[in-house]
PLY file of the C-alpha trace (Angstrom):
ply
format ascii 1.0
element vertex 78
property float x
property float y
property float z
element edge 77
property int vertex1
property int vertex2
end_header
39.82 -85.74 -6.77
43.44 -85.63 -5.73
44.58 -82.05 -5.36
41.02 -80.74 -5.03
40.51 -78.43 -2.07
37.05 -78.11 -0.59
36.12 -75.39 1.87
33.31 -76.33 4.26
31.58 -73.64 6.28
29.90 -75.47 9.12
32.01 -78.54 8.50
32.05 -79.49 12.19
28.30 -80.19 12.27
26.53 -83.50 11.71
26.32 -83.25 7.92
29.60 -81.35 7.56
31.68 -84.00 9.33
30.27 -86.72 7.07
30.85 -84.66 3.94
34.40 -83.85 5.05
35.08 -87.56 5.66
33.73 -88.48 2.23
35.86 -85.83 0.51
38.97 -86.86 2.44
38.30 -90.48 1.48
38.39 -89.45 -2.18
41.75 -87.74 -1.77
40.55 -84.14 -1.51
42.04 -81.62 0.88
39.39 -80.18 3.22
39.44 -76.86 5.05
36.68 -76.41 7.64
35.53 -72.92 8.64
34.28 -72.67 12.20
33.20 -69.95 14.64
35.18 -71.86 17.28
38.16 -73.38 15.44
40.00 -74.45 18.61
37.19 -76.70 19.79
35.84 -77.87 16.43
35.41 -81.63 16.03
36.44 -82.50 12.48
37.69 -85.70 10.82
41.41 -86.44 10.89
43.08 -84.88 7.89
40.84 -81.81 7.70
42.28 -78.42 8.64
40.24 -76.06 10.81
40.17 -72.29 10.34
38.33 -69.29 11.73
36.20 -67.11 9.49
38.95 -64.48 9.35
40.96 -66.97 7.25
38.31 -67.20 4.50
39.87 -64.75 1.99
43.16 -66.67 1.97
41.42 -70.05 1.73
39.41 -69.03 -1.33
42.58 -68.75 -3.38
43.18 -72.17 -4.84
39.89 -73.56 -3.53
37.94 -75.85 -5.85
34.56 -75.75 -4.12
32.83 -73.98 -1.24
29.94 -75.59 0.65
27.99 -73.56 3.22
26.44 -75.70 5.95
26.79 -73.04 8.66
23.80 -72.20 10.81
21.63 -73.54 13.56
20.87 -77.24 13.72
17.18 -77.94 13.17
17.19 -80.74 15.74
19.08 -78.85 18.45
15.95 -77.74 20.26
12.19 -78.14 20.28
10.33 -76.12 17.66
6.92 -74.59 18.30
0 1
1 2
2 3
3 4
4 5
5 6
6 7
7 8
8 9
9 10
10 11
11 12
12 13
13 14
14 15
15 16
16 17
17 18
18 19
19 20
20 21
21 22
22 23
23 24
24 25
25 26
26 27
27 28
28 29
29 30
30 31
31 32
32 33
33 34
34 35
35 36
36 37
37 38
38 39
39 40
40 41
41 42
42 43
43 44
44 45
45 46
46 47
47 48
48 49
49 50
50 51
51 52
52 53
53 54
54 55
55 56
56 57
57 58
58 59
59 60
60 61
61 62
62 63
63 64
64 65
65 66
66 67
67 68
68 69
69 70
70 71
71 72
72 73
73 74
74 75
75 76
76 77
């Protein structure tokens, strides 16, 4: 996977952080897209970007995974 660049939308969430770690462990480069890039908690080695950076990140990207959205366990559902 060396040289592979994955782009993770929502990569600072529960699933996204684990996926980013797994990709980094396999030698991939990981770019995380976040609504709040300054405060995003991501694994060491991943780069964090705002959504405005998406067009530039897509060039040379190998895969895009969209995990963005509301967490289903963040609040009580009725």
